[in-house]
N, C-alpha and C positions, 0 to 999 in steps of 0.2 A: 179732704177729701182731695185728691189729686183731679187739677182740670183736663177734662178732656175735649178736645175740639174734633167736629166732623163737619167738613163741606160738603153740604147737601148738594149745592148747584152753584155755578159761577156764570156770568156773563158779561162781556167787555171787564170793567174793573169791579163789579159789584160780586157780591157771593152772599149766598144763604147759609150762614154756619149754625150748628147747634154744640151747644157747649155745655158741659157740667160743672156747675161750681158750688161755693160755699157761700152762702149770703153772709154779710155782716152780724145777722142775728142768730147765726149757727145752721140754718136751714140749708141741706143740700138739695139743690134744683137741678134741672134741664132747661136752659134757656136757649131760646132761636132769634138770631141777629141778622138783619142785612148789614153786612159790611160793607162800608162804602170809603173811599179816599179822602172824600170832603170835596169842597166846591166854592168857587169864589161868585161872590153877586157883585154887579158893579151897577151903582146909580151915575150915569152919565149927565154932566149939566153942560149945556152948550153955552156958546158967548151971549145968547139972549135970554138965558136963565131958565129954559124949557129941559125937560126932561126925556132923553132919549130910550125909550120903551121898545119893546118888541111885541109884538103880535104872533104868536108861536101855537101851531097846531099839535096837542099832545093827543098821541094815539092812546095812551093808557085812559084817558080819558072820553077819546072820541070828541073832541072840541077843541075850539080857540080859546086861548089864555093871553091875556094882555099882561105883561110884566118884564122885569128888568132882565137885562142878559145877564147870564150867568152860565158856569159849565164847571164840568170835574176836572179834578187836578189830574194832570199825568202823573205816572210813578215818577218820585225823585222831583218833580218842579216846584220850583219854591211858589209860595201862593201868590205874593203880587205879580208872578210872570204870568201864573194864571190868568189872572184879572186883566192883565193886558192883553194876552191873547184871544180870552175870550170876548172881549169888548171887540176888538177887530173883527174876527171871525163872525161875529152874529152882526153887528151894527156898521162895519165899515168905518169906524173912528177909532183913533188913536188916542191917547192921553199924556201929556207932558206931567200931569200931578195925577198921582193916584193916592188917596187918603183912606187910611183903613180907621173902620169903625167899628173893629172888634169882629165878636163871632157869634153866631145863634147854634142854637142846637134842635133841629126840626121835628125830629120824630124821637125821640129820647126812648120811647117805649119799647121799640123795636129796631132801631139803625143806628149805627155808630156814626153816622154822617155829620161833620162840622162845617156849616157855611160860613165863610169868611167876608164881610163886608166891606165895601169901598166906596168912596164917592171920587168920580173921574170928573177931572176939570182941564181946562186949556186945550180941548179937541181939536182934532184935525182930521177931515176926511180923507181917507186913505180908499183902499178897495177892498170890499168884502171877499172871505175867503171861501172855498167850498164847502156849505154846510154838511154836517155828519148825513149820513142817508135817510134817517129819521127825523129830520129836521126841515121843517116848512116855516119860514121867519118872513114878518114885514115888518121893516122899521118905522118907527113914527116917531115924531118930536110932539110933546104936550107941554102945557104949563103945568106947573104944580097944582095949583087950584083945582084944574081938570081932572088932574089923578086924582085927587082927594075926595072930588064928588063920585068919581068911579068908583072908590072904596066904598064909599058912603051908601052908594047906590048898588053894591054887592056886582058891578060890572068887572071889578078887579077883586080876585078871590084867592089869588096865589100868596102863600105865606112868606116867603123870602123878599116879595116885592113889598109887602105890606110893612114887615120888619126892617128892612133896610131903610125905605123912606121915612119910617116912624124915628127909627134911629138918628138918620141925617137931619132931620127935624129938630128931634132933642139937642142935638149937639150942634145948631146954629148953620149948618152947611146949606139949608134951605129956609 
């Protein structure tokens, strides 16, 4: 079967795409995917060992989420450059050290997004840039123990935040 791709709708850099394909078992299907350019997720650790997080209002959920700073890759943008840009845009900090923790695939059943995880160290306070039109963000610094308690108590439910904190802890960065 020849693959046919049909873009149903697009918004910013995201698109809803329908594709006909043949699965490895030989079955022909039509699959709908959200096409996403990928994102950088940043775990910023300040000089006191605290983690810089953001409290962000998420219009899709109509509520505030406590999460790590993150953002979508621009077309042609190197992944680490995206991490530096998003850190500064959302928190007002820049990092001399940006350490890659690899990647996670958060929604593989219906989205091709890959999230690239980073630990940011040697932070310097700069100036926050103008947030996107739909971004309402508060910057907060918390000790790792308090973040872990918020995960246990269900106050932090953001998957990319839980994944990045877990990976950083397993790798010995926190």
